[in-house]
N, CA, C, O and the ligand as a Tripos MOL2 file, in Angstrom:
@<TRIPOS>MOLECULE
protein
  277   275    70     0     0
PROTEIN
NO_CHARGES

@<TRIPOS>ATOM
      1 N         -14.5210   16.5170   -2.3640 N.3       1 MET1
      2 CA        -13.7200   15.5800   -1.6540 C.3       1 MET1
      3 C         -14.0930   15.4790   -0.1790 C.2       1 MET1
      4 O         -14.9150   16.2300    0.3460 O.2       1 MET1
      5 N         -13.4260   14.4810    0.4760 N.am      2 ARG2
      6 CA        -13.8280   14.2110    1.8740 C.3       2 ARG2
      7 C         -12.6160   14.2410    2.7180 C.2       2 ARG2
      8 O         -12.4770   13.4210    3.6260 O.2       2 ARG2
      9 N         -11.7710   15.1060    2.4740 N.am      3 HIS3
     10 CA        -10.4490   15.0980    3.3080 C.3       3 HIS3
     11 C         -10.7570   15.1510    4.6960 C.2       3 HIS3
     12 O         -10.1050   14.4090    5.4300 O.2       3 HIS3
     13 N         -11.6580   15.9130    5.2160 N.am      4 GLN4
     14 CA        -11.8710   16.0440    6.6050 C.3       4 GLN4
     15 C         -12.2880   14.7010    7.1850 C.2       4 GLN4
     16 O         -11.7920   14.3040    8.2400 O.2       4 GLN4
     17 N         -13.2050   13.9850    6.5020 N.am      5 VAL5
     18 CA        -13.7280   12.7280    6.9410 C.3       5 VAL5
     19 C         -12.6380   11.7370    7.0280 C.2       5 VAL5
     20 O         -12.4700   11.0510    8.0360 O.2       5 VAL5
     21 N         -11.8410   11.6530    5.8980 N.am      6 GLU6
     22 CA        -10.7970   10.6380    5.9030 C.3       6 GLU6
     23 C          -9.7490   10.8530    7.0160 C.2       6 GLU6
     24 O          -9.2160    9.8940    7.5750 O.2       6 GLU6
     25 N          -9.4640   12.1590    7.3280 N.am      7 ALA7
     26 CA         -8.5450   12.3770    8.4470 C.3       7 ALA7
     27 C          -9.0690   11.9690    9.6890 C.2       7 ALA7
     28 O          -8.3040   11.4970   10.5300 O.2       7 ALA7
     29 N         -10.4150   12.1010    9.9400 N.am      8 SER8
     30 CA        -10.9830   11.6430   11.2090 C.3       8 SER8
     31 C         -11.0160   10.1490   11.2600 C.2       8 SER8
     32 O         -10.6890    9.6030   12.3140 O.2       8 SER8
     33 N         -11.3890    9.4130   10.1970 N.am      9 GLU9
     34 CA        -11.3520    7.9940   10.1360 C.3       9 GLU9
     35 C          -9.9730    7.4900   10.4740 C.2       9 GLU9
     36 O          -9.8020    6.6700   11.3770 O.2       9 GLU9
     37 N          -8.9900    7.9790    9.7480 N.am     10 SER10
     38 CA         -7.6920    7.3900    9.9780 C.3      10 SER10
     39 C          -7.2160    7.6640   11.4740 C.2      10 SER10
     40 O          -6.3800    6.9310   12.0030 O.2      10 SER10
     41 N          -7.7570    8.6960   12.0990 N.am     11 ALA11
     42 CA         -7.3110    8.9330   13.4600 C.3      11 ALA11
     43 C          -7.9860    7.7900   14.3960 C.2      11 ALA11
     44 O          -7.5110    7.4670   15.4850 O.2      11 ALA11
     45 N          -9.0010    7.2970   13.9040 N.am     12 LEU12
     46 CA         -9.6120    6.1490   14.7820 C.3      12 LEU12
     47 C          -8.9190    4.9310   14.6480 C.2      12 LEU12
     48 O          -8.9630    4.1020   15.5570 O.2      12 LEU12
     49 N          -8.2630    4.7290   13.5820 N.am     13 VAL13
     50 CA         -7.4520    3.4660   13.3190 C.3      13 VAL13
     51 C          -6.2960    3.3420   14.3220 C.2      13 VAL13
     52 O          -5.6130    4.3000   14.6850 O.2      13 VAL13
     53 N          -6.1500    2.1620   14.7080 N.am     14 ALA14
     54 CA         -5.0580    1.8710   15.6920 C.3      14 ALA14
     55 C          -3.6490    2.0530   15.0040 C.2      14 ALA14
     56 O          -3.4490    1.6320   13.8650 O.2      14 ALA14
     57 N          -2.7090    2.6800   15.7250 N.am     15 PRO15
     58 CA         -1.4870    2.9730   15.1520 C.3      15 PRO15
     59 C          -0.7620    1.7020   14.5560 C.2      15 PRO15
     60 O           0.0260    1.8090   13.6150 O.2      15 PRO15
     61 N          -1.0410    0.6010   15.0970 N.am     16 SER16
     62 CA         -0.3400   -0.5970   14.6260 C.3      16 SER16
     63 C          -0.8190   -1.0090   13.2870 C.2      16 SER16
     64 O          -0.2510   -1.9000   12.6550 O.2      16 SER16
     65 N          -1.8910   -0.3530   12.8310 N.am     17 LEU17
     66 CA         -2.3510   -0.6140   11.3530 C.3      17 LEU17
     67 C          -1.8990    0.4420   10.4500 C.2      17 LEU17
     68 O          -2.6380    0.8910    9.5740 O.2      17 LEU17
     69 N          -0.6630    0.8640   10.6460 N.am     18 ALA18
     70 CA         -0.0380    1.9830   10.0550 C.3      18 ALA18
     71 C           0.1650    1.6900    8.5100 C.2      18 ALA18
     72 O           0.2170    2.5990    7.6820 O.2      18 ALA18
     73 N           0.2780    0.2920    8.1800 N.am     19 ARG19
     74 CA          0.4020   -0.0290    6.8070 C.3      19 ARG19
     75 C          -0.7900   -0.7230    6.3200 C.2      19 ARG19
     76 O          -0.8760   -1.9410    6.4730 O.2      19 ARG19
     77 N          -1.7700   -0.0170    5.7150 N.am     20 PRO20
     78 CA         -2.9580   -0.5110    5.2000 C.3      20 PRO20
     79 C          -2.9270   -1.4090    3.9650 C.2      20 PRO20
     80 O          -3.7930   -2.2460    3.7060 O.2      20 PRO20
     81 N          -1.8540   -1.1560    3.2360 N.am     21 GLY21
     82 CA         -1.8830   -1.7020    1.9500 C.3      21 GLY21
     83 C          -1.4470   -3.2340    1.8390 C.2      21 GLY21
     84 O          -2.1750   -4.0540    1.2810 O.2      21 GLY21
     85 N          -0.3580   -3.5320    2.3390 N.am     22 ILE22
     86 CA          0.2500   -4.8850    2.1180 C.3      22 ILE22
     87 C          -0.6090   -6.0260    2.7090 C.2      22 ILE22
     88 O          -0.6070   -7.1450    2.1950 O.2      22 ILE22
     89 N          -1.3000   -5.7390    3.7340 N.am     23 ALA23
     90 CA         -2.0600   -6.8190    4.3850 C.3      23 ALA23
     91 C          -3.4480   -7.1420    3.6170 C.2      23 ALA23
     92 O          -4.1180   -8.1510    3.8330 O.2      23 ALA23
     93 N          -3.7580   -6.1790    2.7340 N.am     24 THR24
     94 CA         -4.9640   -6.4260    1.9970 C.3      24 THR24
     95 C          -4.6660   -6.9680    0.6220 C.2      24 THR24
     96 O          -5.5870   -7.2660   -0.1380 O.2      24 THR24
     97 N          -3.3800   -7.1050    0.2820 N.am     25 LEU25
     98 CA         -3.0460   -7.7040   -1.0680 C.3      25 LEU25
     99 C          -3.3640   -9.1030   -1.1100 C.2      25 LEU25
    100 O          -3.1050   -9.8620   -0.1760 O.2      25 LEU25
    101 N          -3.9390   -9.4680   -2.2120 N.am     26 GLN26
    102 CA         -4.2340  -10.9510   -2.4920 C.3      26 GLN26
    103 C          -3.2930  -11.5320   -3.4610 C.2      26 GLN26
    104 O          -2.9750  -10.8740   -4.4520 O.2      26 GLN26
    105 N          -2.8310  -12.6830   -3.2630 N.am     27 PRO27
    106 CA         -1.8550  -13.2660   -4.1550 C.3      27 PRO27
    107 C          -2.6770  -13.5000   -5.5480 C.2      27 PRO27
    108 O          -3.7930  -14.0190   -5.5770 O.2      27 PRO27
    109 N          -2.0530  -13.1000   -6.5560 N.am     28 LYS28
    110 CA         -2.8150  -13.2290   -7.9300 C.3      28 LYS28
    111 C          -2.1570  -13.9270   -8.9390 C.2      28 LYS28
    112 O          -2.5830  -13.9200  -10.0940 O.2      28 LYS28
    113 N          -1.0040  -14.6180   -8.5530 N.am     29 GLY29
    114 CA         -0.2940  -15.4030   -9.5970 C.3      29 GLY29
    115 C           0.8030  -14.7200  -10.1780 C.2      29 GLY29
    116 O           1.5740  -15.3280  -10.9200 O.2      29 GLY29
    117 N           0.9660  -13.4170   -9.8950 N.am     30 SER30
    118 CA          2.0790  -12.6960  -10.4830 C.3      30 SER30
    119 C           2.5140  -11.5700   -9.4540 C.2      30 SER30
    120 O           1.7670  -11.1930   -8.5520 O.2      30 SER30
    121 N           3.6670  -11.1150   -9.6480 N.am     31 CYS31
    122 CA          4.3600  -10.1590   -8.7200 C.3      31 CYS31
    123 C           3.4820   -8.8820   -8.8190 C.2      31 CYS31
    124 O           3.1210   -8.4000   -9.8930 O.2      31 CYS31
    125 N           3.1790   -8.3920   -7.6240 N.am     32 TRP32
    126 CA          2.3550   -7.0750   -7.5620 C.3      32 TRP32
    127 C           3.2060   -5.9020   -7.9990 C.2      32 TRP32
    128 O           2.6800   -4.8320   -8.3030 O.2      32 TRP32
    129 N           4.5420   -6.0950   -8.0350 N.am     33 TYR33
    130 CA          5.3970   -4.9500   -8.3990 C.3      33 TYR33
    131 C           5.8110   -5.0320   -9.8270 C.2      33 TYR33
    132 O           5.6740   -4.0380  -10.5400 O.2      33 TYR33
    133 N           6.3300   -6.1910  -10.3230 N.am     34 CYS34
    134 CA          6.8130   -6.3150  -11.5880 C.3      34 CYS34
    135 C           6.0890   -7.2050  -12.5120 C.2      34 CYS34
    136 O           6.4750   -7.3740  -13.6680 O.2      34 CYS34
    137 N           5.0250   -7.7860  -12.0100 N.am     35 ASP35
    138 CA          4.1000   -8.7560  -12.7840 C.3      35 ASP35
    139 C           4.7440  -10.0320  -13.2810 C.2      35 ASP35
    140 O           4.2020  -10.7280  -14.1400 O.2      35 ASP35
    141 N           5.9170  -10.3310  -12.7240 N.am     36 GLN36
    142 CA          6.5270  -11.6340  -13.0890 C.3      36 GLN36
    143 C           5.7340  -12.6980  -12.4240 C.2      36 GLN36
    144 O           5.2420  -12.5540  -11.3050 O.2      36 GLN36
    145 N           5.6230  -13.7780  -13.1510 N.am     37 ALA37
    146 CA          4.8300  -14.9720  -12.5570 C.3      37 ALA37
    147 C           5.4270  -15.5570  -11.3900 C.2      37 ALA37
    148 O           6.6260  -15.8310  -11.3280 O.2      37 ALA37
    149 N           4.5170  -15.7690  -10.3700 N.am     38 VAL38
    150 CA          5.0520  -16.2860   -9.1470 C.3      38 VAL38
    151 C           4.0500  -17.4220   -8.5820 C.2      38 VAL38
    152 O           2.9580  -17.6500   -9.1020 O.2      38 VAL38
    153 N           4.5050  -18.0390   -7.5660 N.am     39 ASP39
    154 CA          3.5720  -19.0420   -6.9410 C.3      39 ASP39
    155 C           2.2140  -18.3950   -6.5660 C.2      39 ASP39
    156 O           2.1430  -17.2150   -6.2230 O.2      39 ASP39
    157 N           1.1820  -19.1810   -6.6440 N.am     40 ASN40
    158 CA         -0.1560  -18.6610   -6.3860 C.3      40 ASN40
    159 C          -0.2740  -18.0410   -4.9110 C.2      40 ASN40
    160 O          -1.1230  -17.1980   -4.6180 O.2      40 ASN40
    161 N           0.6080  -18.5180   -4.0800 N.am     41 VAL41
    162 CA          0.4210  -18.1470   -2.6540 C.3      41 VAL41
    163 C           1.3510  -16.8490   -2.3870 C.2      41 VAL41
    164 O           1.3030  -16.2530   -1.3100 O.2      41 VAL41
    165 N           2.1300  -16.4900   -3.3570 N.am     42 ARG42
    166 CA          3.0450  -15.3780   -3.1580 C.3      42 ARG42
    167 C           2.4550  -14.1450   -3.7610 C.2      42 ARG42
    168 O           1.6110  -14.2100   -4.6550 O.2      42 ARG42
    169 N           2.9230  -12.9710   -3.2450 N.am     43 ARG43
    170 CA          2.5180  -11.7230   -3.7210 C.3      43 ARG43
    171 C           3.6590  -10.9570   -4.5190 C.2      43 ARG43
    172 O           3.3770  -10.0950   -5.3520 O.2      43 ARG43
    173 N           4.9880  -11.3290   -4.2100 N.am     44 PHE44
    174 CA          6.0310  -10.7740   -4.7770 C.3      44 PHE44
    175 C           7.0560  -11.7620   -5.2910 C.2      44 PHE44
    176 O           7.1690  -12.8180   -4.6690 O.2      44 PHE44
    177 N           7.7880  -11.5560   -6.3110 N.am     45 CYS45
    178 CA          8.7130  -12.4640   -6.7600 C.3      45 CYS45
    179 C          10.0330  -12.4800   -5.9970 C.2      45 CYS45
    180 O          10.8280  -13.4130   -6.1120 O.2      45 CYS45
    181 N          10.2430  -11.4310   -5.2210 N.am     46 SER46
    182 CA         11.5400  -11.2080   -4.4380 C.3      46 SER46
    183 C          11.3700  -10.2140   -3.4450 C.2      46 SER46
    184 O          10.5490   -9.3150   -3.6270 O.2      46 SER46
    185 N          12.0890  -10.2770   -2.3630 N.am     47 PRO47
    186 CA         12.0960   -9.3280   -1.3530 C.3      47 PRO47
    187 C          12.3050   -7.9390   -1.7850 C.2      47 PRO47
    188 O          11.7300   -7.0080   -1.2210 O.2      47 PRO47
    189 N          13.1360   -7.7690   -2.8020 N.am     48 ALA48
    190 CA         13.3470   -6.3590   -3.3960 C.3      48 ALA48
    191 C          12.0940   -5.8180   -4.0200 C.2      48 ALA48
    192 O          11.8750   -4.6090   -3.9590 O.2      48 ALA48
    193 N          11.2750   -6.6190   -4.6040 N.am     49 CYS49
    194 CA         10.1040   -6.1150   -5.2740 C.3      49 CYS49
    195 C           9.1300   -5.8030   -4.0650 C.2      49 CYS49
    196 O           8.4190   -4.8040   -4.1820 O.2      49 CYS49
    197 N           9.0390   -6.5100   -2.9990 N.am     50 ARG50
    198 CA          8.1840   -6.2610   -1.9040 C.3      50 ARG50
    199 C           8.6230   -4.8600   -1.3130 C.2      50 ARG50
    200 O           7.8100   -3.9830   -1.0200 O.2      50 ARG50
    201 N           9.8650   -4.7520   -1.1820 N.am     51 THR51
    202 CA         10.3010   -3.4460   -0.6260 C.3      51 THR51
    203 C          10.0750   -2.3000   -1.4710 C.2      51 THR51
    204 O           9.7340   -1.2240   -0.9780 O.2      51 THR51
    205 N          10.2490   -2.4630   -2.7680 N.am     52 ASP52
    206 CA          9.9860   -1.3820   -3.6930 C.3      52 ASP52
    207 C           8.4970   -1.0540   -3.8020 C.2      52 ASP52
    208 O           8.0820    0.0940   -3.9550 O.2      52 ASP52
    209 N           7.7340   -2.1200   -3.7160 N.am     53 TYR53
    210 CA          6.2080   -1.8390   -3.7830 C.3      53 TYR53
    211 C           5.7930   -1.0970   -2.5290 C.2      53 TYR53
    212 O           5.0230   -0.1410   -2.6190 O.2      53 TYR53
    213 N           6.2920   -1.5170   -1.3180 N.am     54 LEU54
    214 CA          5.9180   -0.8600   -0.1830 C.3      54 LEU54
    215 C           6.3670    0.5810   -0.1600 C.2      54 LEU54
    216 O           5.6230    1.4400    0.3130 O.2      54 LEU54
    217 N           7.5620    0.8800   -0.6560 N.am     55 GLU55
    218 CA          7.9710    2.1860   -0.7680 C.3      55 GLU55
    219 C           7.0820    3.0470   -1.5800 C.2      55 GLU55
    220 O           6.7010    4.1550   -1.2020 O.2      55 GLU55
    221 N           6.7530    2.4780   -2.7530 N.am     56 GLU56
    222 CA          5.8340    3.3200   -3.6160 C.3      56 GLU56
    223 C           4.4840    3.4440   -2.9780 C.2      56 GLU56
    224 O           3.8320    4.4820   -3.0930 O.2      56 GLU56
    225 N           4.0050    2.2870   -2.2320 N.am     57 GLU57
    226 CA          2.7120    2.4650   -1.7020 C.3      57 GLU57
    227 C           2.5720    3.4690   -0.5430 C.2      57 GLU57
    228 O           1.5080    4.0440   -0.3120 O.2      57 GLU57
    229 N           3.7350    3.6600    0.2000 N.am     58 GLU58
    230 CA          3.8220    4.6280    1.2170 C.3      58 GLU58
    231 C           3.4770    5.9300    0.5860 C.2      58 GLU58
    232 O           2.6760    6.6910    1.1290 O.2      58 GLU58
    233 N           4.0550    6.2090   -0.5400 N.am     59 GLY59
    234 CA          3.7900    7.6040   -1.2360 C.3      59 GLY59
    235 C           2.3570    7.6280   -1.7450 C.2      59 GLY59
    236 O           1.7960    8.7190   -1.8530 O.2      59 GLY59
    237 N           1.7270    6.5090   -2.0650 N.am     60 TYR60
    238 CA          0.4060    6.4370   -2.5260 C.3      60 TYR60
    239 C          -0.5730    6.6890   -1.4000 C.2      60 TYR60
    240 O          -1.5890    7.3530   -1.6050 O.2      60 TYR60
    241 N          -0.2880    6.1690   -0.2060 N.am     61 PHE61
    242 CA         -1.2940    6.2770    0.8860 C.3      61 PHE61
    243 C          -1.0460    7.5840    1.6450 C.2      61 PHE61
    244 O          -1.9260    8.0370    2.3770 O.2      61 PHE61
    245 N           0.1050    8.1880    1.4900 N.am     62 ASP62
    246 CA          0.3690    9.4090    2.1780 C.3      62 ASP62
    247 C           1.0110   10.4460    1.2590 C.2      62 ASP62
    248 O           2.2010   10.7620    1.2810 O.2      62 ASP62
    249 N           0.0770   10.9330    0.4520 N.am     63 PRO63
    250 CA          0.5990   11.8750   -0.6840 C.3      63 PRO63
    251 C           0.8760   13.2390   -0.0600 C.2      63 PRO63
    252 O           0.2550   13.6610    0.9150 O.2      63 PRO63
    253 N           1.8420   13.8940   -0.6810 N.am     64 PRO64
    254 CA          2.2740   15.1650   -0.1870 C.3      64 PRO64
    255 C           1.0720   16.2050   -0.3350 C.2      64 PRO64
    256 O           0.2830   16.0970   -1.2740 O.2      64 PRO64
    257 N           0.9690   17.1020    0.5130 N.am     65 ARG65
    258 CA         -0.1300   18.0720    0.5390 C.3      65 ARG65
    259 C          -0.1310   18.8440   -0.7290 C.2      65 ARG65
    260 O           0.9360   19.2560   -1.1820 O.2      65 ARG65
    261 N          -1.3130   19.0780   -1.3620 N.am     66 SER66
    262 CA         -1.4370   19.8970   -2.4750 C.3      66 SER66
    263 C          -1.0590   21.3870   -2.0310 C.2      66 SER66
    264 O          -1.5780   21.8850   -1.0320 O.2      66 SER66
    265 N          -0.2470   21.9890   -2.7200 N.am     67 PRO67
    266 CA          0.1830   23.4160   -2.3390 C.3      67 PRO67
    267 C          -1.0900   24.4020   -2.4800 C.2      67 PRO67
    268 O          -1.0910   25.4900   -1.9030 O.2      67 PRO67
    269 N          -2.0460   24.0200   -3.1820 N.am     68 GLN68
    270 CA         -3.1080   24.9150   -3.5110 C.3      68 GLN68
    271 C          -4.2750   24.5100   -2.5530 C.2      68 GLN68
    272 O          -5.3560   25.0800   -2.7090 O.2      68 GLN68
    273 N          -4.1430   23.6090   -1.6160 N.am     69 ALA69
    274 CA         -5.2590   23.2200   -0.8020 C.3      69 ALA69
    275 C          -5.6420   24.1260    0.1940 C.2      69 ALA69
    276 O          -6.5910   23.8660    0.9340 O.2      69 ALA69
    277 ZN          8.7200   -8.6700   -8.9050 Zn       70 ZN70
@<TRIPOS>BOND
     1     1     2 1
     2     2     3 1
     3     3     4 2
     4     3     5 am
     5     5     6 1
     6     6     7 1
     7     7     8 2
     8     7     9 am
     9     9    10 1
    10    10    11 1
    11    11    12 2
    12    11    13 am
    13    13    14 1
    14    14    15 1
    15    15    16 2
    16    15    17 am
    17    17    18 1
    18    18    19 1
    19    19    20 2
    20    19    21 am
    21    21    22 1
    22    22    23 1
    23    23    24 2
    24    23    25 am
    25    25    26 1
    26    26    27 1
    27    27    28 2
    28    27    29 am
    29    29    30 1
    30    30    31 1
    31    31    32 2
    32    31    33 am
    33    33    34 1
    34    34    35 1
    35    35    36 2
    36    35    37 am
    37    37    38 1
    38    38    39 1
    39    39    40 2
    40    39    41 am
    41    41    42 1
    42    42    43 1
    43    43    44 2
    44    43    45 am
    45    45    46 1
    46    46    47 1
    47    47    48 2
    48    47    49 am
    49    49    50 1
    50    50    51 1
    51    51    52 2
    52    51    53 am
    53    53    54 1
    54    54    55 1
    55    55    56 2
    56    55    57 am
    57    57    58 1
    58    58    59 1
    59    59    60 2
    60    59    61 am
    61    61    62 1
    62    62    63 1
    63    63    64 2
    64    63    65 am
    65    65    66 1
    66    66    67 1
    67    67    68 2
    68    67    69 am
    69    69    70 1
    70    70    71 1
    71    71    72 2
    72    71    73 am
    73    73    74 1
    74    74    75 1
    75    75    76 2
    76    75    77 am
    77    77    78 1
    78    78    79 1
    79    79    80 2
    80    79    81 am
    81    81    82 1
    82    82    83 1
    83    83    84 2
    84    83    85 am
    85    85    86 1
    86    86    87 1
    87    87    88 2
    88    87    89 am
    89    89    90 1
    90    90    91 1
    91    91    92 2
    92    91    93 am
    93    93    94 1
    94    94    95 1
    95    95    96 2
    96    95    97 am
    97    97    98 1
    98    98    99 1
    99    99   100 2
   100    99   101 am
   101   101   102 1
   102   102   103 1
   103   103   104 2
   104   103   105 am
   105   105   106 1
   106   106   107 1
   107   107   108 2
   108   107   109 am
   109   109   110 1
   110   110   111 1
   111   111   112 2
   112   111   113 am
   113   113   114 1
   114   114   115 1
   115   115   116 2
   116   115   117 am
   117   117   118 1
   118   118   119 1
   119   119   120 2
   120   119   121 am
   121   121   122 1
   122   122   123 1
   123   123   124 2
   124   123   125 am
   125   125   126 1
   126   126   127 1
   127   127   128 2
   128   127   129 am
   129   129   130 1
   130   130   131 1
   131   131   132 2
   132   131   133 am
   133   133   134 1
   134   134   135 1
   135   135   136 2
   136   135   137 am
   137   137   138 1
   138   138   139 1
   139   139   140 2
   140   139   141 am
   141   141   142 1
   142   142   143 1
   143   143   144 2
   144   143   145 am
   145   145   146 1
   146   146   147 1
   147   147   148 2
   148   147   149 am
   149   149   150 1
   150   150   151 1
   151   151   152 2
   152   151   153 am
   153   153   154 1
   154   154   155 1
   155   155   156 2
   156   155   157 am
   157   157   158 1
   158   158   159 1
   159   159   160 2
   160   159   161 am
   161   161   162 1
   162   162   163 1
   163   163   164 2
   164   163   165 am
   165   165   166 1
   166   166   167 1
   167   167   168 2
   168   167   169 am
   169   169   170 1
   170   170   171 1
   171   171   172 2
   172   171   173 am
   173   173   174 1
   174   174   175 1
   175   175   176 2
   176   175   177 am
   177   177   178 1
   178   178   179 1
   179   179   180 2
   180   179   181 am
   181   181   182 1
   182   182   183 1
   183   183   184 2
   184   183   185 am
   185   185   186 1
   186   186   187 1
   187   187   188 2
   188   187   189 am
   189   189   190 1
   190   190   191 1
   191   191   192 2
   192   191   193 am
   193   193   194 1
   194   194   195 1
   195   195   196 2
   196   195   197 am
   197   197   198 1
   198   198   199 1
   199   199   200 2
   200   199   201 am
   201   201   202 1
   202   202   203 1
   203   203   204 2
   204   203   205 am
   205   205   206 1
   206   206   207 1
   207   207   208 2
   208   207   209 am
   209   209   210 1
   210   210   211 1
   211   211   212 2
   212   211   213 am
   213   213   214 1
   214   214   215 1
   215   215   216 2
   216   215   217 am
   217   217   218 1
   218   218   219 1
   219   219   220 2
   220   219   221 am
   221   221   222 1
   222   222   223 1
   223   223   224 2
   224   223   225 am
   225   225   226 1
   226   226   227 1
   227   227   228 2
   228   227   229 am
   229   229   230 1
   230   230   231 1
   231   231   232 2
   232   231   233 am
   233   233   234 1
   234   234   235 1
   235   235   236 2
   236   235   237 am
   237   237   238 1
   238   238   239 1
   239   239   240 2
   240   239   241 am
   241   241   242 1
   242   242   243 1
   243   243   244 2
   244   243   245 am
   245   245   246 1
   246   246   247 1
   247   247   248 2
   248   247   249 am
   249   249   250 1
   250   250   251 1
   251   251   252 2
   252   251   253 am
   253   253   254 1
   254   254   255 1
   255   255   256 2
   256   255   257 am
   257   257   258 1
   258   258   259 1
   259   259   260 2
   260   259   261 am
   261   261   262 1
   262   262   263 1
   263   263   264 2
   264   263   265 am
   265   265   266 1
   266   266   267 1
   267   267   268 2
   268   267   269 am
   269   269   270 1
   270   270   271 1
   271   271   272 2
   272   271   273 am
   273   273   274 1
   274   274   275 1
   275   275   276 2
@<TRIPOS>SUBSTRUCTURE
     1 MET1         2 RESIDUE 1 A MET
     2 ARG2         6 RESIDUE 1 A ARG
     3 HIS3        10 RESIDUE 1 A HIS
     4 GLN4        14 RESIDUE 1 A GLN
     5 VAL5        18 RESIDUE 1 A VAL
     6 GLU6        22 RESIDUE 1 A GLU
     7 ALA7        26 RESIDUE 1 A ALA
     8 SER8        30 RESIDUE 1 A SER
     9 GLU9        34 RESIDUE 1 A GLU
    10 SER10       38 RESIDUE 1 A SER
    11 ALA11       42 RESIDUE 1 A ALA
    12 LEU12       46 RESIDUE 1 A LEU
    13 VAL13       50 RESIDUE 1 A VAL
    14 ALA14       54 RESIDUE 1 A ALA
    15 PRO15       58 RESIDUE 1 A PRO
    16 SER16       62 RESIDUE 1 A SER
    17 LEU17       66 RESIDUE 1 A LEU
    18 ALA18       70 RESIDUE 1 A ALA
    19 ARG19       74 RESIDUE 1 A ARG
    20 PRO20       78 RESIDUE 1 A PRO
    21 GLY21       82 RESIDUE 1 A GLY
    22 ILE22       86 RESIDUE 1 A ILE
    23 ALA23       90 RESIDUE 1 A ALA
    24 THR24       94 RESIDUE 1 A THR
    25 LEU25       98 RESIDUE 1 A LEU
    26 GLN26      102 RESIDUE 1 A GLN
    27 PRO27      106 RESIDUE 1 A PRO
    28 LYS28      110 RESIDUE 1 A LYS
    29 GLY29      114 RESIDUE 1 A GLY
    30 SER30      118 RESIDUE 1 A SER
    31 CYS31      122 RESIDUE 1 A CYS
    32 TRP32      126 RESIDUE 1 A TRP
    33 TYR33      130 RESIDUE 1 A TYR
    34 CYS34      134 RESIDUE 1 A CYS
    35 ASP35      138 RESIDUE 1 A ASP
    36 GLN36      142 RESIDUE 1 A GLN
    37 ALA37      146 RESIDUE 1 A ALA
    38 VAL38      150 RESIDUE 1 A VAL
    39 ASP39      154 RESIDUE 1 A ASP
    40 ASN40      158 RESIDUE 1 A ASN
    41 VAL41      162 RESIDUE 1 A VAL
    42 ARG42      166 RESIDUE 1 A ARG
    43 ARG43      170 RESIDUE 1 A ARG
    44 PHE44      174 RESIDUE 1 A PHE
    45 CYS45      178 RESIDUE 1 A CYS
    46 SER46      182 RESIDUE 1 A SER
    47 PRO47      186 RESIDUE 1 A PRO
    48 ALA48      190 RESIDUE 1 A ALA
    49 CYS49      194 RESIDUE 1 A CYS
    50 ARG50      198 RESIDUE 1 A ARG
    51 THR51      202 RESIDUE 1 A THR
    52 ASP52      206 RESIDUE 1 A ASP
    53 TYR53      210 RESIDUE 1 A TYR
    54 LEU54      214 RESIDUE 1 A LEU
    55 GLU55      218 RESIDUE 1 A GLU
    56 GLU56      222 RESIDUE 1 A GLU
    57 GLU57      226 RESIDUE 1 A GLU
    58 GLU58      230 RESIDUE 1 A GLU
    59 GLY59      234 RESIDUE 1 A GLY
    60 TYR60      238 RESIDUE 1 A TYR
    61 PHE61      242 RESIDUE 1 A PHE
    62 ASP62      246 RESIDUE 1 A ASP
    63 PRO63      250 RESIDUE 1 A PRO
    64 PRO64      254 RESIDUE 1 A PRO
    65 ARG65      258 RESIDUE 1 A ARG
    66 SER66      262 RESIDUE 1 A SER
    67 PRO67      266 RESIDUE 1 A PRO
    68 GLN68      270 RESIDUE 1 A GLN
    69 ALA69      274 RESIDUE 1 A ALA
    70 ZN70       277 GROUP 0 **** ****
């Protein structure tokens, strides 16, 4: 793994880019969270789905430390 490298790289990223996920999502014609069909320019069918997706994504991008690391 490259934990050390990733830590260094993220340290170089501006703090304002604290949310790397949502800005890179591309509208795909369905909700990113629940897969319900939406407008082609939308990424979520509702604000609730957007919120839930972001909450899950926070956990994905900032996983808890492995106790055996
Ligand atoms: Zn949805």
